[in-house]
Backbone as JSON, one array per atom type, in Angstrom:
{
  "sequence": "MCKAYRELVKDWKQEGRLEGKREGRQEGIQEGQKNRLILDVQNLMDSLRLTAEQAMDALKIEGEERANCYKILGKNITHAHGHTS",
  "N": [[0.81, -1.2, 0.0], [1.97, 1.24, 0.72], [3.73, 1.74, -1.4], [1.99, 2.16, -3.54], [0.73, 4.44, -2.64], [2.91, 6.23, -2.57], [3.44, 6.36, -5.32], [1.07, 7.56, -6.19], [1.26, 10.06, -4.9], [3.56, 10.96, -6.15], [2.64, 11.19, -8.77], [0.72, 13.21, -8.38], [2.38, 15.35, -7.64], [3.87, 15.62, -9.98], [1.86, 16.35, -11.79], [1.09, 18.73, -10.6], [3.44, 20.23, -11.02], [3.45, 20.39, -13.82], [1.09, 21.79, -14.23], [1.77, 24.18, -12.97], [3.83, 25.04, -14.66], [2.36, 25.46, -17.0], [0.68, 27.55, -16.19], [2.59, 29.51, -15.57], [3.74, 29.86, -18.05], [1.54, 30.91, -19.48], [1.18, 33.29, -18.05], [3.56, 34.55, -18.67], [3.27, 34.9, -21.42], [1.07, 36.65, -21.47], [2.21, 38.85, -20.16], [4.21, 39.52, -21.97], [2.66, 40.28, -24.14], [1.44, 42.6, -23.12], [3.71, 44.19, -22.74], [4.55, 44.42, -25.4], [2.4, 45.84, -26.5], [2.58, 48.31, -25.16], [5.08, 49.12, -26.13], [4.45, 49.36, -28.85], [2.64, 51.51, -28.74], [4.35, 53.52, -27.78], [6.21, 53.61, -29.89], [4.6, 54.51, -32.01], [3.97, 57.02, -30.99], [6.51, 58.21, -30.9], [7.53, 57.91, -33.58], [5.5, 58.95, -35.29], [4.81, 61.21, -34.04], [2.56, 61.24, -32.36], [0.0, 61.73, -29.89], [-0.47, 59.97, -26.8], [-3.13, 59.21, -26.67], [-3.93, 59.39, -29.35], [-2.28, 57.44, -30.5], [-3.2, 55.1, -29.18], [-5.81, 55.12, -30.14], [-5.31, 54.63, -32.84], [-4.35, 52.05, -32.64], [-6.52, 50.82, -31.73], [-7.04, 50.44, -29.0], [-8.85, 49.93, -26.12], [-11.01, 50.56, -23.24], [-10.25, 48.87, -20.21], [-7.73, 48.01, -20.92], [-6.72, 50.23, -22.16], [-6.68, 52.1, -20.06], [-4.76, 50.85, -18.47], [-2.56, 51.14, -20.11], [-2.21, 53.93, -20.09], [-1.54, 54.19, -17.38], [0.89, 52.78, -17.25], [2.41, 54.2, -19.05], [2.77, 56.43, -17.58], [0.89, 58.33, -17.59], [-1.95, 60.15, -16.57], [-5.39, 59.31, -16.3], [-7.01, 61.5, -16.62], [-5.63, 62.98, -18.46], [-6.26, 61.97, -20.83], [-7.61, 63.19, -22.87], [-6.02, 65.14, -23.85], [-5.85, 67.14, -21.97], [-3.94, 69.08, -19.86], [-3.62, 69.28, -16.83]],
  "CA": [[0.0, 0.01, -0.01], [2.83, 2.39, 0.76], [4.29, 1.98, -2.75], [0.9, 2.73, -4.34], [0.53, 5.8, -2.14], [4.04, 7.01, -3.07], [3.21, 6.57, -6.75], [-0.01, 8.52, -6.28], [1.81, 11.37, -4.51], [4.5, 11.33, -7.22], [1.79, 11.63, -9.9], [0.13, 14.52, -8.01], [3.44, 16.36, -7.71], [4.19, 15.84, -11.4], [0.73, 17.07, -12.38], [1.2, 20.08, -10.07], [4.52, 20.95, -11.69], [3.0, 20.67, -15.16], [0.07, 22.87, -14.16], [2.52, 25.4, -12.66], [4.51, 25.46, -15.9], [1.35, 26.0, -17.92], [0.26, 28.86, -15.66], [3.72, 30.4, -15.73], [3.87, 30.15, -19.5], [0.45, 31.8, -19.83], [1.45, 34.6, -17.47], [4.64, 35.12, -19.48], [2.68, 35.33, -22.7], [0.26, 37.85, -21.21], [3.13, 39.96, -19.84], [4.86, 39.88, -23.23], [1.67, 41.03, -24.95], [1.32, 43.94, -22.52], [4.93, 44.94, -23.08], [4.51, 44.72, -26.85], [1.38, 46.88, -26.72], [3.17, 49.59, -24.71], [6.12, 49.45, -27.08], [3.78, 49.79, -30.07], [2.12, 52.85, -28.48], [5.5, 54.41, -27.72], [6.76, 53.73, -31.23], [3.73, 55.43, -32.8], [4.15, 58.38, -30.44], [7.82, 58.74, -31.32], [7.71, 57.97, -35.04], [4.51, 59.79, -35.97], [4.56, 62.36, -33.16], [1.18, 61.15, -31.9], [-0.23, 61.69, -28.44], [-0.8, 58.61, -26.32], [-4.52, 58.94, -27.04], [-3.98, 59.13, -30.81], [-1.62, 56.15, -30.75], [-4.12, 54.05, -28.76], [-6.91, 55.13, -31.09], [-4.85, 53.96, -34.06], [-4.2, 50.62, -32.35], [-7.86, 50.36, -31.3], [-6.95, 50.01, -27.6], [-10.0, 50.5, -25.43], [-11.36, 50.09, -21.94], [-9.26, 48.6, -19.16], [-6.41, 47.94, -21.54], [-6.3, 51.63, -22.4], [-6.34, 52.67, -18.74], [-3.48, 50.27, -18.06], [-1.53, 51.77, -20.95], [-1.95, 55.26, -19.53], [-0.84, 54.04, -16.11], [2.25, 52.35, -17.53], [3.09, 55.29, -19.72], [2.94, 57.52, -16.65], [-0.15, 59.3, -17.85], [-3.15, 60.14, -15.75], [-6.57, 59.17, -17.14], [-7.55, 62.84, -16.93], [-4.89, 63.53, -19.58], [-6.64, 61.18, -22.01], [-8.16, 64.02, -23.96], [-5.08, 66.23, -24.1], [-5.85, 68.14, -20.91], [-2.74, 69.07, -19.06], [-3.92, 69.97, -15.6]],
  "C": [[0.87, 1.27, 0.0], [3.39, 2.76, -0.62], [3.2, 2.61, -3.62], [0.67, 4.18, -3.91], [1.65, 6.7, -2.63], [3.9, 7.34, -4.55], [2.14, 7.63, -6.97], [0.49, 9.93, -5.98], [2.76, 11.86, -5.59], [3.7, 11.87, -8.41], [1.18, 13.01, -9.63], [1.16, 15.63, -8.12], [3.78, 16.69, -9.16], [3.12, 16.65, -12.06], [0.77, 18.52, -11.88], [2.3, 20.88, -10.75], [4.1, 21.3, -13.11], [2.0, 21.8, -15.19], [0.77, 24.21, -13.86], [3.25, 25.93, -13.9], [3.53, 26.08, -16.87], [0.92, 27.4, -17.48], [1.37, 29.89, -15.84], [3.91, 30.83, -17.16], [2.78, 31.16, -19.94], [0.68, 33.21, -19.27], [2.55, 35.3, -18.25], [4.16, 35.64, -20.82], [1.9, 36.62, -22.52], [1.16, 39.09, -20.92], [3.83, 40.45, -21.11], [3.91, 40.67, -24.12], [1.47, 42.45, -24.44], [2.53, 44.78, -22.87], [4.96, 45.32, -24.55], [3.54, 45.84, -27.16], [1.91, 48.24, -26.32], [4.25, 50.05, -25.69], [5.52, 49.97, -28.4], [3.24, 51.23, -29.91], [3.29, 53.85, -28.49], [6.11, 54.64, -29.08], [5.92, 54.66, -32.1], [3.88, 56.86, -32.3], [5.44, 59.0, -30.92], [7.89, 58.93, -32.83], [6.78, 58.93, -35.73], [4.13, 61.04, -35.16], [3.09, 62.4, -32.74], [1.14, 61.29, -30.39], [-0.51, 60.23, -28.06], [-2.22, 58.24, -26.76], [-4.61, 58.6, -28.52], [-3.37, 57.76, -31.15], [-2.53, 55.0, -30.36], [-5.34, 53.98, -29.64], [-6.5, 54.36, -32.35], [-4.73, 52.45, -33.85], [-5.48, 50.0, -31.83], [-7.8, 49.75, -29.88], [-8.04, 50.72, -26.84], [-10.1, 49.98, -24.01], [-10.24, 49.96, -20.92], [-7.84, 48.57, -19.71], [-5.84, 49.33, -21.76], [-5.89, 52.3, -21.09], [-5.01, 52.13, -18.27], [-2.35, 50.87, -18.84], [-1.17, 53.15, -20.42], [-1.16, 55.15, -18.25], [0.61, 53.7, -16.35], [3.05, 53.44, -18.18], [3.3, 56.51, -18.81], [1.95, 58.64, -16.88], [-1.28, 59.12, -16.86], [-4.35, 60.02, -16.67], [-7.16, 60.54, -17.52], [-6.82, 63.5, -18.08], [-5.3, 62.86, -20.87], [-7.09, 62.06, -23.17], [-7.29, 65.26, -24.19], [-5.08, 67.31, -23.06], [-4.59, 68.01, -20.09], [-2.95, 69.86, -17.79], [-2.7, 70.3, -14.8]]
}
């Protein structure tokens, strides 16, 4: 019985490691996509002299994703429409 239990625990650990790898990979992909999006916005701003708002409009970034971009870019949401308070 002890051998069967050890095998079961070994299988659980292996499955846990695999699940952890899958989750880590998914998180890495999501982080990479966020970084790419910010880089795309910055490149449009630099190359075409667009505002952050114009660059995100061009990339069709909306909602929470847009708010996160402003936060990462160091912009305040109140600056979204070109207001410089």
